[in-house]
NULUMSE-881448 format. One record per atom (N, C-alpha, C): residue number from 1; z, x, y. Coordinates in nm, 3 decimals. Last residue first. Example, Ala and Ser with C-alpha at 12.3 -4.5 7.8 and 13.67 -1.06 7.14 Angstrom:
[2,[0.708,1.285,-0.225]]
[2,[0.714,1.367,-0.106]]
[2,[0.787,1.290,0.003]]
[1,[0.780,1.319,-0.569]]
[1,[0.780,1.230,-0.450]]
[1,[0.780,1.320,-0.330]]
END
This chain:
[143,[-4.670,-4.573,-3.010]]
[143,[-4.785,-4.643,-2.952]]
[143,[-4.785,-4.629,-2.804]]
[142,[-4.590,-4.358,-3.282]]
[142,[-4.567,-4.404,-3.145]]
[142,[-4.693,-4.470,-3.091]]
[141,[-4.545,-4.458,-3.620]]
[141,[-4.627,-4.389,-3.519]]
[141,[-4.596,-4.447,-3.381]]
[140,[-4.249,-4.422,-3.800]]
[140,[-4.343,-4.510,-3.731]]
[140,[-4.419,-4.430,-3.628]]
[139,[-4.234,-4.203,-4.080]]
[139,[-4.193,-4.239,-3.946]]
[139,[-4.297,-4.331,-3.884]]
[138,[-4.135,-4.228,-4.418]]
[138,[-4.240,-4.225,-4.317]]
[138,[-4.183,-4.265,-4.182]]
[137,[-3.908,-4.009,-4.597]]
[137,[-3.948,-4.139,-4.539]]
[137,[-4.058,-4.123,-4.437]]
[136,[-3.835,-3.752,-4.660]]
[136,[-3.936,-3.817,-4.745]]
[136,[-3.983,-3.951,-4.689]]
[135,[-3.779,-3.444,-4.496]]
[135,[-3.762,-3.589,-4.500]]
[135,[-3.874,-3.653,-4.581]]
[134,[-3.691,-3.159,-4.677]]
[134,[-3.799,-3.223,-4.603]]
[134,[-3.779,-3.374,-4.612]]
[133,[-3.387,-2.980,-4.641]]
[133,[-3.471,-3.074,-4.714]]
[133,[-3.575,-3.137,-4.622]]
[132,[-3.385,-2.637,-4.547]]
[132,[-3.348,-2.775,-4.513]]
[132,[-3.441,-2.870,-4.589]]
[131,[-3.345,-2.393,-4.803]]
[131,[-3.422,-2.451,-4.694]]
[131,[-3.377,-2.594,-4.671]]
[130,[-3.043,-2.221,-4.865]]
[130,[-3.144,-2.319,-4.907]]
[130,[-3.215,-2.370,-4.785]]
[129,[-2.945,-1.897,-4.914]]
[129,[-2.961,-2.005,-4.818]]
[129,[-3.072,-2.095,-4.866]]
[128,[-2.738,-1.793,-5.177]]
[128,[-2.874,-1.804,-5.125]]
[128,[-2.879,-1.919,-5.026]]
[127,[-2.415,-1.661,-5.108]]
[127,[-2.501,-1.766,-5.163]]
[127,[-2.638,-1.762,-5.097]]
[126,[-2.368,-1.305,-5.136]]
[126,[-2.349,-1.433,-5.069]]
[126,[-2.443,-1.534,-5.133]]
[125,[-2.220,-0.993,-5.207]]
[125,[-2.302,-1.105,-5.253]]
[125,[-2.266,-1.230,-5.175]]
[124,[-2.222,-0.658,-5.132]]
[124,[-2.169,-0.787,-5.090]]
[124,[-2.268,-0.896,-5.129]]
[123,[-2.149,-0.364,-5.294]]
[123,[-2.251,-0.467,-5.279]]
[123,[-2.179,-0.596,-5.241]]
[122,[-2.084,-0.023,-5.269]]
[122,[-2.034,-0.157,-5.243]]
[122,[-2.153,-0.250,-5.224]]
[121,[-2.012,0.290,-5.430]]
[121,[-2.105,0.191,-5.377]]
[121,[-2.038,0.055,-5.367]]
[120,[-1.969,0.638,-5.458]]
[120,[-1.905,0.510,-5.428]]
[120,[-2.009,0.412,-5.374]]
[119,[-2.188,0.833,-5.477]]
[119,[-2.093,0.803,-5.583]]
[119,[-2.037,0.661,-5.565]]
[118,[-2.363,0.825,-5.270]]
[118,[-2.398,0.913,-5.381]]
[118,[-2.304,0.894,-5.499]]
[117,[-2.272,0.631,-5.105]]
[117,[-2.260,0.769,-5.058]]
[117,[-2.296,0.871,-5.166]]
[116,[-2.339,0.322,-4.998]]
[116,[-2.368,0.409,-5.111]]
[116,[-2.369,0.551,-5.059]]
[115,[-2.283,-0.006,-4.888]]
[115,[-2.239,0.133,-4.887]]
[115,[-2.286,0.201,-5.014]]
[114,[-2.411,-0.245,-4.913]]
[114,[-2.355,-0.215,-4.782]]
[114,[-2.302,-0.072,-4.772]]
[113,[-2.665,-0.409,-5.057]]
[113,[-2.592,-0.284,-5.071]]
[113,[-2.542,-0.243,-4.933]]
[112,[-2.637,-0.749,-5.101]]
[112,[-2.689,-0.645,-5.012]]
[112,[-2.601,-0.523,-5.034]]
[111,[-2.726,-1.016,-5.330]]
[111,[-2.643,-0.912,-5.273]]
[111,[-2.718,-0.819,-5.180]]
[110,[-2.709,-1.362,-5.390]]
[110,[-2.793,-1.245,-5.366]]
[110,[-2.707,-1.143,-5.293]]
[109,[-2.650,-1.633,-5.615]]
[109,[-2.600,-1.530,-5.524]]
[109,[-2.702,-1.418,-5.510]]
[108,[-2.746,-1.797,-5.807]]
[108,[-2.721,-1.858,-5.677]]
[108,[-2.673,-1.757,-5.573]]
[107,[-2.751,-1.673,-6.046]]
[107,[-2.877,-1.681,-5.975]]
[107,[-2.862,-1.740,-5.836]]
[106,[-2.559,-1.489,-6.213]]
[106,[-2.535,-1.580,-6.100]]
[106,[-2.662,-1.580,-6.016]]
[105,[-2.536,-1.460,-6.570]]
[105,[-2.599,-1.428,-6.441]]
[105,[-2.556,-1.531,-6.338]]
[104,[-2.344,-1.301,-6.833]]
[104,[-2.402,-1.417,-6.766]]
[104,[-2.458,-1.373,-6.630]]
[103,[-2.218,-1.183,-7.140]]
[103,[-2.302,-1.160,-7.023]]
[103,[-2.344,-1.294,-6.964]]
[102,[-1.940,-1.038,-7.314]]
[102,[-2.028,-1.151,-7.287]]
[102,[-2.101,-1.122,-7.157]]
[101,[-1.844,-0.809,-7.575]]
[101,[-1.872,-0.841,-7.434]]
[101,[-1.956,-0.967,-7.427]]
[100,[-1.596,-0.650,-7.776]]
[100,[-1.706,-0.744,-7.761]]
[100,[-1.723,-0.776,-7.613]]
[99,[-1.475,-0.397,-7.995]]
[99,[-1.483,-0.462,-7.865]]
[99,[-1.606,-0.551,-7.860]]
[98,[-1.315,-0.435,-8.309]]
[98,[-1.432,-0.393,-8.231]]
[98,[-1.433,-0.467,-8.099]]
[97,[-1.119,-0.531,-8.476]]
[97,[-1.083,-0.426,-8.381]]
[97,[-1.199,-0.376,-8.297]]
[96,[-1.217,-0.750,-8.616]]
[96,[-1.219,-0.617,-8.680]]
[96,[-1.189,-0.503,-8.584]]
[95,[-1.305,-0.937,-8.324]]
[95,[-1.285,-0.927,-8.469]]
[95,[-1.293,-0.782,-8.514]]
[94,[-1.125,-0.939,-8.015]]
[94,[-1.248,-0.918,-8.091]]
[94,[-1.214,-0.898,-8.240]]
[93,[-0.940,-1.000,-7.818]]
[93,[-0.928,-1.061,-7.951]]
[93,[-1.052,-1.048,-8.035]]
[92,[-1.138,-1.029,-7.520]]
[92,[-1.019,-0.987,-7.593]]
[92,[-1.016,-1.057,-7.727]]
[91,[-1.439,-0.910,-7.383]]
[91,[-1.368,-1.018,-7.452]]
[91,[-1.249,-0.962,-7.528]]
[90,[-1.550,-0.821,-7.068]]
[90,[-1.496,-0.772,-7.195]]
[90,[-1.414,-0.884,-7.257]]
[89,[-1.837,-0.932,-6.910]]
[89,[-1.695,-0.958,-6.930]]
[89,[-1.653,-0.905,-7.067]]
[88,[-2.079,-0.868,-6.672]]
[88,[-2.031,-0.835,-6.805]]
[88,[-1.880,-0.857,-6.810]]
[87,[-2.330,-1.023,-6.494]]
[87,[-2.186,-1.002,-6.502]]
[87,[-2.147,-0.981,-6.648]]
[86,[-2.593,-0.921,-6.307]]
[86,[-2.558,-0.959,-6.443]]
[86,[-2.410,-0.927,-6.453]]
[85,[-2.719,-0.994,-5.981]]
[85,[-2.615,-0.948,-6.072]]
[85,[-2.621,-1.009,-6.211]]
[84,[-2.939,-0.845,-5.738]]
[84,[-2.903,-0.957,-5.826]]
[84,[-2.802,-0.905,-5.928]]
[83,[-3.010,-0.748,-5.412]]
[83,[-2.943,-0.712,-5.537]]
[83,[-2.905,-0.840,-5.611]]
[82,[-3.295,-0.660,-5.210]]
[82,[-3.192,-0.756,-5.252]]
[82,[-3.134,-0.711,-5.386]]
[81,[-3.336,-0.347,-5.042]]
[81,[-3.371,-0.437,-5.151]]
[81,[-3.260,-0.538,-5.176]]
[80,[-3.367,-0.157,-4.833]]
[80,[-3.299,-0.286,-4.809]]
[80,[-3.336,-0.390,-4.915]]
[79,[-3.455,0.092,-4.898]]
[79,[-3.555,-0.013,-4.884]]
[79,[-3.497,-0.149,-4.855]]
[78,[-3.225,0.248,-4.916]]
[78,[-3.332,0.290,-4.826]]
[78,[-3.435,0.182,-4.800]]
[77,[-3.071,0.098,-5.106]]
[77,[-3.019,0.135,-4.973]]
[77,[-3.132,0.163,-4.875]]
[76,[-3.243,0.076,-5.325]]
[76,[-3.188,-0.045,-5.263]]
[76,[-3.137,-0.016,-5.122]]
[75,[-3.289,0.347,-5.382]]
[75,[-3.401,0.260,-5.346]]
[75,[-3.351,0.134,-5.274]]
[74,[-3.025,0.418,-5.449]]
[74,[-3.092,0.485,-5.337]]
[74,[-3.210,0.400,-5.289]]
[73,[-2.990,0.261,-5.677]]
[73,[-2.905,0.238,-5.559]]
[73,[-2.966,0.302,-5.435]]
[72,[-3.183,0.381,-5.845]]
[72,[-3.196,0.241,-5.806]]
[72,[-3.111,0.208,-5.684]]
[71,[-3.079,0.643,-5.873]]
[71,[-3.214,0.621,-5.818]]
[71,[-3.229,0.478,-5.766]]
[70,[-2.835,0.581,-5.996]]
[70,[-2.838,0.652,-5.868]]
[70,[-2.971,0.631,-5.798]]
[69,[-2.932,0.468,-6.232]]
[69,[-2.856,0.385,-6.140]]
[69,[-2.852,0.450,-6.001]]
[68,[-3.047,0.699,-6.345]]
[68,[-3.132,0.585,-6.311]]
[68,[-3.061,0.493,-6.212]]
[67,[-2.819,0.854,-6.383]]
[67,[-2.927,0.905,-6.297]]
[67,[-3.018,0.790,-6.254]]
[66,[-2.684,0.691,-6.564]]
[66,[-2.623,0.716,-6.433]]
[66,[-2.729,0.768,-6.335]]
[65,[-2.862,0.708,-6.780]]
[65,[-2.838,0.578,-6.717]]
[65,[-2.775,0.594,-6.579]]
[64,[-2.843,0.985,-6.839]]
[64,[-2.973,0.926,-6.804]]
[64,[-2.954,0.792,-6.731]]
[63,[-2.578,1.012,-6.915]]
[63,[-2.625,1.082,-6.796]]
[63,[-2.757,1.022,-6.747]]
[62,[-2.446,0.694,-7.029]]
[62,[-2.512,0.823,-7.048]]
[62,[-2.556,0.882,-6.914]]
[61,[-2.121,0.557,-6.992]]
[61,[-2.263,0.552,-6.961]]
[61,[-2.324,0.690,-6.975]]
[60,[-1.854,0.571,-7.009]]
[60,[-1.924,0.529,-7.131]]
[60,[-2.076,0.525,-7.112]]
[59,[-1.775,0.641,-6.751]]
[59,[-1.756,0.737,-6.859]]
[59,[-1.832,0.700,-6.986]]
[58,[-1.821,0.572,-6.458]]
[58,[-1.902,0.531,-6.572]]
[58,[-1.893,0.629,-6.689]]
[57,[-1.704,0.673,-6.235]]
[57,[-1.621,0.593,-6.324]]
[57,[-1.692,0.562,-6.455]]
[56,[-1.899,0.785,-6.078]]
[56,[-1.815,0.877,-6.155]]
[56,[-1.722,0.803,-6.251]]
[55,[-1.998,0.570,-5.939]]
[55,[-2.078,0.624,-6.048]]
[55,[-1.993,0.714,-6.137]]
[54,[-1.776,0.308,-5.864]]
[54,[-1.812,0.449,-5.845]]
[54,[-1.894,0.494,-5.964]]
[53,[-1.769,-0.013,-5.693]]
[53,[-1.759,0.074,-5.809]]
[53,[-1.794,0.217,-5.769]]
[52,[-1.746,-0.349,-5.607]]
[52,[-1.723,-0.212,-5.563]]
[52,[-1.698,-0.125,-5.686]]
[51,[-1.866,-0.647,-5.487]]
[51,[-1.860,-0.562,-5.606]]
[51,[-1.849,-0.419,-5.559]]
[50,[-1.755,-0.944,-5.331]]
[50,[-1.783,-0.800,-5.321]]
[50,[-1.767,-0.733,-5.456]]
[49,[-1.861,-1.234,-5.205]]
[49,[-1.813,-1.180,-5.331]]
[49,[-1.853,-1.034,-5.332]]
[48,[-1.799,-1.441,-4.933]]
[48,[-1.848,-1.309,-4.976]]
[48,[-1.780,-1.270,-5.107]]
[47,[-1.680,-1.674,-4.843]]
[47,[-1.824,-1.676,-4.867]]
[47,[-1.883,-1.544,-4.913]]
[46,[-1.421,-1.517,-4.663]]
[46,[-1.478,-1.642,-4.714]]
[46,[-1.631,-1.630,-4.729]]
[45,[-1.375,-1.175,-4.777]]
[45,[-1.378,-1.276,-4.672]]
[45,[-1.441,-1.403,-4.730]]
[44,[-1.348,-1.031,-5.012]]
[44,[-1.296,-0.974,-4.888]]
[44,[-1.291,-1.072,-4.772]]
[43,[-1.284,-1.081,-5.325]]
[43,[-1.329,-1.170,-5.217]]
[43,[-1.273,-1.117,-5.085]]
[42,[-1.408,-0.864,-5.588]]
[42,[-1.303,-0.912,-5.497]]
[42,[-1.367,-1.005,-5.395]]
[41,[-1.480,-0.731,-5.912]]
[41,[-1.515,-0.820,-5.800]]
[41,[-1.391,-0.855,-5.719]]
[40,[-1.431,-0.592,-6.144]]
[40,[-1.446,-0.516,-6.020]]
[40,[-1.491,-0.600,-5.901]]
[39,[-1.427,-0.737,-6.381]]
[39,[-1.299,-0.694,-6.325]]
[39,[-1.310,-0.627,-6.188]]
[38,[-1.694,-0.767,-6.463]]
[38,[-1.622,-0.882,-6.409]]
[38,[-1.495,-0.840,-6.334]]
[37,[-1.925,-0.521,-6.381]]
[37,[-1.805,-0.551,-6.458]]
[37,[-1.727,-0.663,-6.389]]
[36,[-2.275,-0.570,-6.361]]
[36,[-2.147,-0.562,-6.293]]
[36,[-2.032,-0.598,-6.387]]
[35,[-2.585,-0.443,-6.348]]
[35,[-2.489,-0.486,-6.448]]
[35,[-2.349,-0.462,-6.391]]
[34,[-2.828,-0.543,-6.119]]
[34,[-2.714,-0.457,-6.143]]
[34,[-2.622,-0.520,-6.246]]
[33,[-3.147,-0.521,-6.007]]
[33,[-3.061,-0.599,-6.095]]
[33,[-2.953,-0.504,-6.143]]
[32,[-3.308,-0.519,-5.702]]
[32,[-3.227,-0.439,-5.792]]
[32,[-3.143,-0.536,-5.875]]
[31,[-3.633,-0.671,-5.659]]
[31,[-3.487,-0.670,-5.643]]
[31,[-3.423,-0.573,-5.742]]
[30,[-3.903,-0.691,-5.714]]
[30,[-3.858,-0.578,-5.633]]
[30,[-3.708,-0.571,-5.612]]
[29,[-3.984,-0.881,-5.890]]
[29,[-3.992,-0.918,-5.749]]
[29,[-3.941,-0.808,-5.655]]
[28,[-3.929,-0.762,-6.133]]
[28,[-4.069,-0.776,-6.095]]
[28,[-4.085,-0.815,-5.949]]
[27,[-3.640,-0.546,-6.078]]
[27,[-3.707,-0.668,-6.124]]
[27,[-3.852,-0.672,-6.076]]
[26,[-3.512,-0.251,-6.190]]
[26,[-3.582,-0.311,-6.078]]
[26,[-3.662,-0.428,-6.134]]
[25,[-3.182,-0.212,-6.325]]
[25,[-3.327,-0.218,-6.340]]
[25,[-3.384,-0.274,-6.211]]
[24,[-2.878,-0.090,-6.479]]
[24,[-2.958,-0.136,-6.367]]
[24,[-3.106,-0.138,-6.405]]
[23,[-2.751,-0.043,-6.721]]
[23,[-2.668,-0.066,-6.602]]
[23,[-2.747,-0.115,-6.481]]
[22,[-2.748,-0.094,-7.070]]
[22,[-2.826,-0.089,-6.946]]
[22,[-2.740,-0.122,-6.826]]
[21,[-2.645,-0.073,-7.329]]
[21,[-2.564,-0.025,-7.217]]
[21,[-2.640,-0.018,-7.085]]
[20,[-2.821,-0.189,-7.514]]
[20,[-2.678,-0.197,-7.536]]
[20,[-2.596,-0.164,-7.412]]
[19,[-3.081,-0.148,-7.436]]
[19,[-3.042,-0.283,-7.477]]
[19,[-2.892,-0.298,-7.490]]
[18,[-3.166,0.035,-7.150]]
[18,[-3.097,0.037,-7.279]]
[18,[-3.053,-0.105,-7.314]]
[17,[-3.300,-0.043,-6.924]]
[17,[-3.349,0.075,-6.995]]
[17,[-3.289,0.084,-7.135]]
[16,[-3.356,-0.398,-6.888]]
[16,[-3.272,-0.278,-6.881]]
[16,[-3.331,-0.166,-6.963]]
[15,[-3.589,-0.570,-6.702]]
[15,[-3.563,-0.523,-6.837]]
[15,[-3.477,-0.397,-6.827]]
[14,[-3.609,-0.874,-6.501]]
[14,[-3.598,-0.729,-6.521]]
[14,[-3.573,-0.697,-6.668]]
[13,[-3.575,-1.138,-6.416]]
[13,[-3.706,-1.074,-6.406]]
[13,[-3.705,-0.924,-6.425]]
[12,[-3.342,-1.257,-6.473]]
[12,[-3.359,-1.213,-6.334]]
[12,[-3.488,-1.134,-6.316]]
[11,[-3.355,-1.300,-6.739]]
[11,[-3.346,-1.419,-6.653]]
[11,[-3.363,-1.384,-6.506]]
[10,[-3.342,-1.034,-6.830]]
[10,[-3.468,-1.106,-6.833]]
[10,[-3.467,-1.231,-6.747]]
[9,[-3.069,-0.981,-6.819]]
[9,[-3.159,-0.910,-6.727]]
[9,[-3.292,-0.985,-6.717]]
[8,[-3.001,-1.154,-7.032]]
[8,[-2.944,-1.174,-6.899]]
[8,[-3.030,-1.105,-6.794]]
[7,[-3.138,-1.040,-7.246]]
[7,[-3.179,-1.172,-7.201]]
[7,[-3.121,-1.204,-7.063]]
[6,[-3.001,-0.791,-7.265]]
[6,[-3.144,-0.795,-7.239]]
[6,[-3.189,-0.931,-7.187]]
[5,[-2.742,-0.875,-7.330]]
[5,[-2.766,-0.800,-7.206]]
[5,[-2.914,-0.808,-7.168]]
[4,[-2.752,-1.216,-7.446]]
[4,[-2.747,-1.072,-7.470]]
[4,[-2.769,-1.003,-7.336]]
[3,[-2.553,-1.509,-7.389]]
[3,[-2.669,-1.425,-7.360]]
[3,[-2.646,-1.284,-7.409]]
[2,[-2.459,-1.823,-7.510]]
[2,[-2.428,-1.681,-7.505]]
[2,[-2.557,-1.600,-7.485]]
[1,[-2.401,-2.124,-7.352]]
[1,[-2.499,-2.044,-7.424]]
[1,[-2.466,-1.897,-7.403]]
END
């Protein structure tokens, strides 16, 4: 199923400021939702998916969107907010020479902002820990 940017953010409980180029939002649960470029992920260690970027790299982003992302990253850093991701992938072979993008979410991962110096930022994503299953069988009562 193909998602729009707005619907991808919506799956994480947030609404981007721009339907076409939204880069971040704060979700209803207080998490930072970050629009991440597929090409900027690395695996620094087992079980960690790292996203690393610079605000100064955002040449196609408006000044308003960069200011909002700066505000959101500052809130995430200072408030230890969880980070959720929308992943944007540039599609090759677009029709009529126009660029095209696809969007998807990883609801199984949660991130932590590990660095933000006002420009350079790093978010480490790990799998959500699941609670141990509750036994469903009955136990015999001790006598």
